[in-house]
C-alpha positions as CSV (number, residue, x, y, z in Angstrom):
1,M,0.0,0.0,0.0
2,S,1.3,3.4,-0.9
3,S,2.3,5.6,2.0
4,K,1.5,8.8,0.1
5,R,-1.7,10.3,1.2
6,E,-4.1,11.4,-1.5
7,S,-5.3,15.0,-1.7
8,F,-8.6,15.8,-0.1
9,Q,-8.7,12.7,1.9
10,F,-9.8,12.6,5.5
11,Y,-7.2,11.4,8.1
12,N,-7.0,11.6,11.9
13,G,-4.9,14.8,11.9
14,V,-7.7,16.8,10.2
15,V,-9.4,16.8,13.6
16,L,-6.7,16.0,16.1
17,Y,-4.3,18.8,15.1
18,P,-6.9,21.6,15.4
19,V,-8.2,20.1,18.6
20,G,-4.7,20.1,19.9
21,L,-4.2,23.8,19.0
22,V,-7.5,24.7,20.7
23,L,-6.6,22.7,23.8
24,L,-3.3,24.4,24.0
25,I,-4.7,28.0,24.2
26,W,-7.3,26.9,26.7
27,I,-4.7,25.2,28.9
28,V,-2.5,28.3,28.9
29,Y,-5.5,30.4,30.0
30,W,-6.5,27.8,32.6
31,I,-2.9,28.0,34.1
32,E,-3.3,31.8,34.3
33,V,-6.6,31.5,36.2
34,R,-5.7,28.5,38.3
35,F,-2.4,29.8,39.6
36,S,-3.2,33.6,39.4
37,V,-0.4,34.4,37.0
38,N,-0.4,36.8,34.0
39,F,1.4,36.0,30.8
40,T,0.6,39.2,29.1
41,S,4.2,40.4,29.4
42,Y,5.1,37.5,27.1
43,G,3.2,39.1,24.3
44,V,4.6,41.1,21.4
45,R,6.0,44.5,22.6
46,P,6.8,46.4,19.4
47,K,10.2,47.8,18.8
48,T,11.7,46.3,22.0
49,L,14.2,43.5,22.1
50,Y,12.4,41.6,24.9
51,G,9.2,42.0,23.0
52,L,10.4,39.7,20.2
53,R,9.7,36.7,22.5
54,G,6.1,37.5,21.9
55,V,6.5,36.3,18.3
56,L,6.4,32.8,19.6
57,F,4.3,33.1,22.7
58,S,1.7,35.8,22.1
59,P,-0.7,33.7,20.0
60,F,-1.3,31.3,22.9
61,I,-2.0,34.1,25.5
62,H,-5.5,35.7,25.8
63,G,-6.7,38.5,28.0
64,S,-10.1,37.3,28.9
65,L,-12.5,34.4,28.5
66,S,-14.4,36.3,25.9
67,H,-11.2,36.9,23.9
68,L,-10.3,33.2,24.1
69,W,-13.8,32.0,23.0
70,H,-13.9,34.3,20.0
71,N,-10.7,32.9,18.8
72,T,-11.5,29.2,19.5
73,V,-14.2,28.6,16.9
74,P,-12.5,30.2,13.9
75,L,-9.1,28.6,14.9
76,F,-10.7,25.2,14.9
77,V,-12.7,25.7,11.6
78,L,-9.9,27.3,9.6
79,S,-7.1,24.9,10.8
80,T,-9.4,22.0,10.0
81,A,-9.8,23.3,6.5
82,L,-6.0,23.8,6.3
83,F,-5.1,20.3,7.3
84,Y,-7.7,18.7,5.0
85,F,-7.1,20.7,1.8
86,Y,-3.4,21.5,2.2
87,H,-2.1,18.7,4.4
88,K,1.3,18.7,2.6
89,I,2.1,22.2,3.7
90,A,-0.2,22.7,6.6
91,W,2.4,22.8,9.4
92,K,4.7,25.0,7.3
93,V,1.9,27.5,6.7
94,L,1.0,27.6,10.3
95,F,4.5,28.1,11.4
96,W,5.2,30.9,8.9
97,I,2.0,32.7,9.6
98,L,2.8,32.7,13.3
99,I,6.3,34.0,12.7
100,L,5.5,36.6,10.0
101,S,2.4,37.9,11.8
102,G,4.4,38.3,15.0
103,I,7.3,40.1,13.3
104,G,4.9,42.3,11.4
105,T,3.1,43.3,14.6
106,W,6.5,44.0,16.3
107,L,7.3,46.3,13.4
108,I,4.1,48.3,13.1
109,G,2.4,47.9,16.4
110,R,1.7,50.5,19.0
111,P,3.8,50.5,22.2
112,S,1.7,48.0,24.1
113,Y,1.5,44.2,24.6
114,H,-0.2,42.4,21.7
115,I,-1.6,39.0,22.6
116,G,-4.0,36.4,21.1
117,M,-4.5,34.0,18.2
118,S,-6.2,36.6,16.1
119,G,-3.2,37.3,13.9
120,V,-2.9,33.6,13.0
121,I,-6.6,33.4,12.3
122,Y,-6.4,36.4,9.9
123,G,-3.4,34.7,8.3
124,L,-5.4,31.5,7.8
125,V,-8.4,33.4,6.3
126,S,-6.1,35.2,3.9
127,F,-4.1,32.1,2.9
128,L,-7.2,29.9,2.3
129,F,-8.8,32.6,0.2
130,F,-5.8,33.6,-2.0
131,K,-4.4,30.1,-2.4
132,G,-7.8,28.7,-3.4
133,I,-8.3,31.4,-6.1
134,Q,-4.7,30.9,-7.4
135,A,-4.9,27.1,-7.5
136,K,-7.9,27.2,-9.9
137,H,-9.2,23.9,-8.5
138,Y,-13.0,23.9,-8.1
139,R,-12.9,22.5,-4.6
140,L,-10.3,25.1,-3.4
141,I,-12.3,27.9,-5.1
142,A,-15.4,26.7,-3.3
143,L,-13.4,26.8,0.0
144,S,-12.3,30.3,-0.8
145,L,-15.9,31.4,-1.3
146,L,-16.9,29.7,1.9
147,V,-14.2,31.4,3.8
148,V,-15.3,34.8,2.5
149,F,-18.9,34.0,3.4
150,L,-18.0,33.0,7.0
151,Y,-15.2,35.4,7.8
152,G,-15.3,38.1,5.1
153,S,-16.4,40.7,7.7
154,L,-13.0,40.2,9.5
155,I,-11.5,42.5,7.0
156,W,-12.7,45.4,9.1
157,G,-10.5,44.2,11.9
158,T,-7.5,45.2,9.9
159,L,-8.4,48.9,10.3
160,P,-7.8,51.1,13.4
161,M,-11.5,51.2,14.5
162,D,-11.0,50.2,18.1
163,E,-8.0,51.1,20.2
164,K,-8.6,48.1,22.4
165,I,-8.1,45.7,19.5
166,S,-4.7,45.0,18.0
167,W,-5.6,45.8,14.4
168,E,-1.8,45.8,13.7
169,G,-1.7,42.1,14.5
170,H,-4.8,41.5,12.3
171,L,-3.2,43.4,9.4
172,A,0.1,41.7,9.8
173,G,-1.5,38.2,9.9
174,F,-3.7,39.0,6.8
175,I,-0.7,40.2,4.8
176,S,1.4,37.2,5.9
177,G,-1.3,34.7,4.8
178,G,-1.7,36.4,1.5
179,L,2.0,36.3,0.8
180,L,2.3,32.6,1.7
181,G,-0.7,31.9,-0.6
182,F,1.5,33.0,-3.5
183,C,4.7,31.4,-2.2
184,F,3.6,27.8,-2.0
185,R,3.0,27.1,-5.7
186,E,3.9,23.5,-6.3
187,S,2.5,22.0,-3.1
188,V,-1.2,22.0,-3.8
189,E,-3.6,19.9,-5.7
190,T,-3.9,20.8,-9.4
191,P,-7.2,20.5,-11.3
192,P,-7.5,17.2,-13.2
193,K,-6.9,17.2,-16.9
194,Y,-9.3,15.4,-19.3
195,V,-8.0,13.5,-22.3
196,W,-8.9,16.3,-24.7
197,E,-7.0,18.8,-22.6
198,K,-3.7,17.1,-23.0
199,E,-1.1,18.5,-25.5
200,D,-0.7,15.2,-27.3
201,Y,-4.5,14.7,-27.8
202,D,-5.5,13.7,-31.3
203,E,-9.2,13.6,-32.0
204,N,-8.6,11.1,-34.9
205,D,-7.6,8.5,-32.2
206,D,-10.5,9.3,-30.0
207,P,-13.2,6.5,-30.3
208,F,-15.9,9.0,-29.3
209,M,-14.9,11.7,-31.8
210,R,-14.7,9.1,-34.6
211,Q,-18.4,8.7,-34.3
212,F,-18.9,12.1,-36.0
213,D,-18.0,13.2,-39.5
214,E,-16.5,16.6,-40.4
215,N,-20.0,18.2,-40.3
216,G,-20.8,16.9,-36.9
217,N,-23.2,14.2,-38.1
218,F,-23.3,11.0,-36.1
219,I,-21.9,7.9,-37.8
220,E,-22.6,4.5,-36.3
221,L,-19.5,2.4,-35.9
222,E,-19.2,-1.3,-35.8
223,E,-16.5,-3.4,-34.1
224,E,-14.4,-5.6,-36.4
225,V,-11.9,-8.1,-34.9
226,I,-8.8,-7.9,-37.0
227,E,-6.5,-10.0,-34.8
228,E,-7.2,-12.5,-32.1
229,S,-4.9,-14.7,-30.1
230,D,-4.7,-16.3,-26.6
231,D,-3.1,-13.2,-25.2
232,E,-5.1,-10.3,-26.6
233,T,-7.7,-9.3,-29.1
234,V,-7.2,-6.3,-31.4
235,V,-10.4,-4.5,-32.3
236,N,-10.9,-1.9,-35.0
237,Y,-13.9,0.3,-35.5
238,I,-15.1,0.8,-39.1
239,Y,-17.8,2.7,-40.6
240,K,-20.9,0.6,-41.4
241,E,-21.4,2.2,-44.8
242,D,-17.8,1.5,-45.7
243,K,-18.3,-2.2,-44.9
244,K,-21.4,-2.3,-47.1
245,D,-19.8,-0.5,-50.0
246,P,-16.1,-1.5,-50.2
247,E,-13.9,0.1,-52.7
248,T,-13.5,-1.8,-56.0
């Protein structure tokens, strides 16, 4: 049996990996509540050396239960789609969205601590949309449209409309996901090609096309066995009228 997993095929990781990510951010929040600690200082602090540690830690830190909950559902839905449709590059995409969105926040953010999984979520939305459109595969295009339908309104979160929200993190994540969507070109499923779409296609060798004349009229064909042996039988299709009126 081939070890290579086919595209668009369900496997345990499609559910287990997203559940693991969700459990991780909930466990971190539980530790904060249970032991009365505050991890906010491990978030991204723009333009400070110590604030760079937040590039790795900030996505797993949340300021409130409401903040945590609002990130839980989209993280699960979007990461599930990522692992199902792009399983070959899913972990690479997640890693680079986390890194690039964090660095982007560090570069353009206000002098405050930026925490939460929102930047990664915006990156996933952007990646799934732009990658699906670029791939030109009907399933991936459908996924892109579904993402727009479910999370298209998130685009407003990239604008400075609420000073309590890290729009810088959202914007950095969105840009990061879009860039990655154009970087991973050869690692996604390509649309299937039919026989007539191939470069070496010759309609004269196509049994279906041979049933029509140059004017598009249907011509009934008949099988004629021209060679037969124990190993194989060679069959040729001939025009019925040709058989009735052979050349003299």
